[in-house]
C-alpha positions as CSV (number, residue, x, y, z in Angstrom):
1,M,-103.9,18.9,6.8
2,N,-102.8,21.6,9.2
3,R,-100.8,24.4,7.4
4,S,-99.1,25.6,10.6
5,F,-97.7,22.0,11.0
6,F,-96.2,22.2,7.5
7,N,-94.9,25.7,8.1
8,S,-93.1,24.4,11.2
9,I,-91.5,21.5,9.3
10,E,-90.4,23.9,6.5
11,Q,-88.8,26.2,9.0
12,K,-87.0,23.4,10.9
13,T,-85.8,21.6,7.8
14,G,-85.5,24.2,5.1
15,V,-87.4,21.8,2.8
16,S,-90.6,22.9,1.2
17,M,-93.7,20.7,1.6
18,E,-93.9,20.5,-2.2
19,E,-90.4,18.8,-2.2
20,I,-91.4,16.5,0.6
21,F,-94.6,15.5,-1.1
22,A,-92.8,15.0,-4.5
23,L,-90.2,12.8,-2.8
24,A,-92.9,10.8,-1.0
25,N,-94.8,10.3,-4.2
26,A,-91.6,9.2,-6.0
27,I,-90.9,6.7,-3.2
28,Q,-94.4,5.4,-3.2
29,H,-94.4,4.6,-6.9
30,A,-90.8,3.5,-7.2
31,D,-89.7,0.0,-8.3
32,F,-87.2,-0.9,-5.6
33,K,-85.7,-3.6,-7.8
34,S,-84.6,-1.0,-10.3
35,E,-81.1,0.2,-9.6
36,K,-81.7,3.3,-11.7
37,Q,-84.8,4.3,-9.8
38,V,-83.2,3.6,-6.4
39,R,-80.1,5.6,-7.3
40,K,-82.3,8.5,-8.3
41,I,-84.2,8.4,-5.0
42,V,-81.0,8.1,-2.9
43,R,-79.6,11.2,-4.7
44,R,-82.8,13.1,-4.2
45,V,-83.0,12.2,-0.5
46,A,-79.4,13.4,-0.1
47,K,-80.2,16.6,-2.0
48,V,-83.3,17.3,0.0
49,S,-81.5,16.6,3.3
50,N,-78.6,18.8,2.2
51,R,-76.1,16.0,2.6
52,Q,-73.3,15.0,0.3
53,I,-72.7,11.3,0.0
54,T,-69.8,9.5,-1.5
55,Q,-70.1,7.2,-4.4
56,E,-69.2,4.3,-2.1
57,L,-72.0,5.2,0.3
58,E,-74.5,5.6,-2.5
59,D,-73.5,2.2,-3.8
60,K,-74.1,0.7,-0.3
61,L,-77.4,2.4,0.1
62,V,-78.6,1.3,-3.4
63,Q,-77.5,-2.3,-2.9
64,S,-79.1,-2.5,0.6
65,I,-82.4,-1.1,-0.8
66,I,-82.4,-3.4,-3.8
67,Q,-81.7,-6.4,-1.6
68,D,-84.7,-5.6,0.6
69,G,-86.9,-5.4,-2.4
70,A,-90.2,-3.7,-2.0
71,S,-89.5,-2.3,1.5
72,L,-87.7,0.9,2.2
73,D,-86.4,1.5,5.7
74,L,-85.8,5.2,6.0
75,D,-84.3,4.8,9.5
76,K,-81.7,2.4,8.0
77,I,-80.9,4.9,5.2
78,T,-80.7,7.8,7.6
79,R,-78.2,5.9,9.9
80,M,-76.1,5.0,6.9
81,M,-76.0,8.7,5.8
82,K,-74.6,9.9,9.1
């Protein structure tokens, strides 16, 4: 892949490509029926995006993801985190 593209993303987001790839890998291999795994991913997304979320919001996100099962709608999560 194009390194300048990744450099641009890193500069705009402040998140390293290694972190993004590690998160993508965790999401790809996660069991979205497991509350423990889903919570871990939600916390990791919040940390990477430099957002603090309340326990109430974390609970809502986790329940929403678990209800949807194997699918993960990042747009939905992003909207809920705003």
